[in-house]
C-alpha positions in Angstrom: -7.4 14.5 -5.8 -5.6 17.6 -4.9 -1.9 18.7 -6.3 0.1 20.0 -3.7 3.3 21.0 -5.4 4.1 21.0 -9.4 7.7 22.4 -9.9 8.8 23.3 -13.3 11.0 20.4 -14.9 14.6 20.8 -15.9 14.8 18.1 -18.4 13.5 19.0 -21.3 13.4 15.9 -23.2 10.7 14.7 -20.6 8.4 17.6 -22.0 6.7 15.5 -24.5 6.7 12.6 -22.5 4.9 14.6 -20.0 2.2 15.7 -22.5 1.7 11.9 -23.3 1.4 11.1 -19.9 -1.3 13.8 -19.5 -3.4 12.5 -22.0 -3.2 8.9 -20.7 -4.6 10.5 -17.3 -7.8 10.9 -19.0 -7.7 8.0 -21.7 -6.0 5.2 -20.6 -8.8 3.4 -18.9 -9.1 5.7 -15.9 -12.4 5.4 -14.1 -12.1 8.1 -11.7 -13.9 7.6 -8.2 -16.8 10.0 -7.6 -16.4 10.7 -4.0 -19.3 13.0 -3.7 -21.6 9.9 -4.4 -19.8 7.8 -1.7 -21.4 7.7 1.7 -19.0 6.9 4.2 -20.0 5.3 7.4 -20.0 7.4 10.6 -16.7 8.2 12.5 -16.1 8.2 16.3 -13.2 9.4 18.8 -11.4 6.1 18.9 -8.6 6.1 21.5 -4.7 5.6 20.3 -4.1 2.6 22.5 -2.4 -0.7 21.2 -4.9 -3.2 21.5 -3.4 -6.5 19.5 -0.1 -7.7 18.6 1.5 -10.3 16.7 3.8 -11.3 14.1 3.5 -12.6 10.6 5.8 -15.5 9.4 6.2 -17.4 6.1 6.8 -21.2 5.8 7.9 -23.4 3.3 10.3 -21.2 1.6 14.0 -20.0 1.8 14.0 -16.4 2.4 17.6 -15.9 0.5 16.3 -17.7 -2.3 13.0 -15.3 -2.6 15.4 -12.1 -2.2 15.8 -11.1 -6.0 17.4 -7.8 -7.7 15.4 -5.8 -10.0 16.6 -5.5 -13.6 16.0 -1.6 -14.3 17.1 -2.5 -18.4 20.1 -0.3 -18.1 18.1 2.9 -17.0 20.8 5.5 -16.3 18.9 7.2 -13.8 17.7 3.9 -11.9 21.2 2.4 -12.2 22.8 5.0 -10.2 21.0 4.2 -7.2 22.7 0.9 -6.9 20.5 -2.7 -6.5 17.1 -2.8 -6.2 16.0 -5.4 -4.4 12.4 -6.9 -5.6 9.6 -6.1 -2.9 7.3 -9.0 -4.0 8.7 -11.1 -0.9 10.4 -9.2 2.0 11.1 -12.1 4.1 13.6 -12.3 7.3 16.1 -15.3 7.7 13.8 -16.4 10.4 10.8 -16.3 8.2 9.4 -13.1 9.6 7.0 -11.9 6.6 6.7 -7.7 6.0 3.7 -6.1 4.2 1.0 -8.1 5.7 -2.1 -6.0 6.2 -4.0 -7.0 9.6 -7.5 -6.1 9.7 -10.2 -6.4 12.3 -13.5 -7.2 11.2 -16.2 -4.6 11.9 -13.7 -1.8 12.6 -15.3 1.6 12.9 -13.7 4.5 11.0 -12.1 7.1 13.5 -12.3 11.0 13.4 -9.5 11.6 15.4 -6.8 10.7 12.7 -3.6 12.4 12.2 -3.2 15.7 11.0 -0.5 14.8 8.4 -1.6 12.1 5.9 0.5 9.0 5.1 3.2 9.3 2.7 4.0 6.9 -0.6 7.3 8.4 -1.5 8.7 7.6 -4.8 12.6 7.6 -4.4 15.7 6.1 -5.8 13.2 4.3 -8.3 11.1 2.7 -5.6 8.2 3.3 -4.1 8.5 3.5 0.2 7.0 2.3 1.9 5.5 -0.7 -0.1 2.3 -1.0 1.7 0.1 1.5 3.5 -3.4 0.5 5.3 -5.8 3.2 5.9 -9.8 4.0 6.5 -12.4 5.1 3.9 -12.2 8.7 3.3 -8.5 9.1 4.3 -5.8 10.8 2.1 -2.3 9.5 1.1 -0.2 11.6 -0.2 2.1 10.5 -3.3 5.6 12.6 -3.5 8.4 12.6 -6.1 11.7 12.9 -4.7 13.6 11.6 -7.8 15.4 13.8 -10.5 13.3 11.9 -13.2 9.8 11.6 -14.4 7.2 9.2 -12.5 3.7 8.2 -12.5 1.4 6.6 -10.1 -1.1 4.2 -12.0 -3.8 3.3 -9.5 -6.0 0.1 -10.0 -8.7 -1.1 -7.7 -7.4 -5.0 -7.1 -9.8 -7.6 -8.2 -10.3 -9.9 -4.6 -8.1 -13.3 -5.2 -6.6 -12.2 -8.2 -3.3 -11.6 -9.2 -2.6 -8.4 -11.1 -6.6 -8.3 -12.1 -8.5 -5.2 -11.8 -9.6 -1.7 -13.0 -7.5 1.4 -13.5 -9.1 4.1 -11.2 -6.6 7.2 -11.8 -3.4 8.1 -13.4 -1.2 10.8 -11.8 1.8 12.1 -13.6 4.9 13.8 -11.4 7.2 14.7 -13.9 9.8 16.7 -11.5 11.4 16.3 -8.3 9.2 17.6 -5.3 5.7 17.1 -7.3 3.3 16.1 -4.8 -0.2 14.8 -5.3 -3.1 14.2 -2.2 -5.5 11.7 -3.1 -8.6 10.5 -1.0 -9.4 6.7 -0.9 -13.3 6.9 -0.6 -14.5 3.0 -1.1 -13.0 -0.1 0.9 -10.6 -2.3 -1.1 -7.3 -3.4 -2.2 -5.4 -0.8 -4.5 -2.3 -1.4 -6.4 0.0 1.2 -7.4 2.2 1.0 -10.4 4.7 3.7 -12.3 4.5 2.8 -16.0 7.9 4.8 -16.8 9.8 2.0 -14.5 7.5 -1.2 -14.8 9.2 -2.8 -11.6 8.0 -0.1 -9.1 5.0 -0.9 -7.5 3.0 -0.8 -4.1 -0.1 -1.2 -2.1 -2.7 0.9 -0.5 -5.5 -1.4 1.5 -8.4 0.5 2.4 -10.0 -1.1 5.4 -13.7 -0.4 6.4 -12.4 1.2 9.7 -9.3 2.7 11.6 -8.5 -1.1 13.1 -5.5 -2.3 10.6 -1.8 -2.6 10.7 1.0 -3.4 8.3 3.8 -6.0 9.3 7.4 -4.8 9.5 10.4 -6.3 8.4 10.5 -8.3 11.6 7.2 -9.4 10.8 5.7 -7.4 14.0 2.4 -5.3 13.9 0.5 -3.8 16.3 -3.2 -2.4 16.3 -2.9 0.9 17.8 -6.6 1.5 18.4 -8.6 0.7 21.5 -11.2 -2.5 21.4 -13.8 -3.2 23.9 -13.5 -6.5 25.7 -14.8 -9.5 23.8 -14.2 -11.4 20.4 -13.2 -10.2 17.1 -12.5 -11.7 14.0 -9.1 -10.6 12.8 -7.9 -11.3 9.2 -4.3 -11.3 7.7 -3.7 -10.5 4.0 -0.6 -10.2 1.8 -0.6 -9.4 -2.1 1.1 -12.8 -2.9 -1.9 -14.9 -1.6 -5.0 -15.6 -3.0 -6.8 -16.1 0.2 -7.0 -14.1 3.7 -6.0 -15.9 7.0 -8.5 -15.4 9.7 -8.8 -16.3 13.3 -11.0 -15.2 16.3 -9.2 -13.3 19.3 -10.8 -12.4 22.9 -9.9 -9.1 23.8 -9.4 -9.0 27.8 -8.3 -6.2 29.7 -7.9 -4.2 26.0 -5.2 -6.5 24.9 -4.8 -9.6 22.6 -2.4 -11.2 20.7 -3.0 -13.3 17.1 0.3 -14.5 15.4 -0.2 -15.6 11.5 1.6 -17.9 9.3 1.5 -17.7 5.6 1.9 -21.2 3.7 4.2 -20.3 0.5 2.7 -23.5 -1.1 -0.5 -21.6 -1.3 0.6 -18.4 -2.8 0.0 -17.6 -6.3 1.8 -19.7 -8.8 3.3 -17.4 -11.1 
């Protein structure tokens, strides 16, 4: 992990808390990844040509009833930003589901990645965006845009569970402008949480290759990398479901469509 910028905090009361977080960074169950022990699969240049498009829907639930406000517990900084919407379910009125990760099984890593790594910002007491999909070996930038102490506790999610897994890192960001860069070497699902503001959460999905996408607020997604004509297994994952959805699609002329519908009745029952 690389620290890009560390500014001096102007909030003296946070100094002691920052020291506690530094201790936590070492002692709170952190199991750091040994990057030099991870052997990445070969990467090749893969054309940035859209191949699979589709839409993700949620059935069996009223979108309005799923929309909930976060109780910030009177936090003096976070209350100043207005209402914070719980990101657990981001569902449009027509049932379109955001934050589903779409992947192609057997995908290869790409050598031609954007020069700037994906960003997850801590802003107005939220992680934005809520979900990021990357390939192994790719960096993610973590930034603090708030005038308050945040941290990013990273846990490798246990497949098929809700909230279980092992902590692998804990990054303290005491000041606005703090930024850290972390490389995710191992495929898997990583849960992000801020221990200071317990409602803050986000996800990093590390797929085996570059053929991945995240559904937007309208439920739509696009796999932006080229695929040769043929049959492929395409999967959809959402953090509120224990099982992925899967289907086989046929690429013809470099294009295919894959739509997915999650059934609310099969979501984690909390």
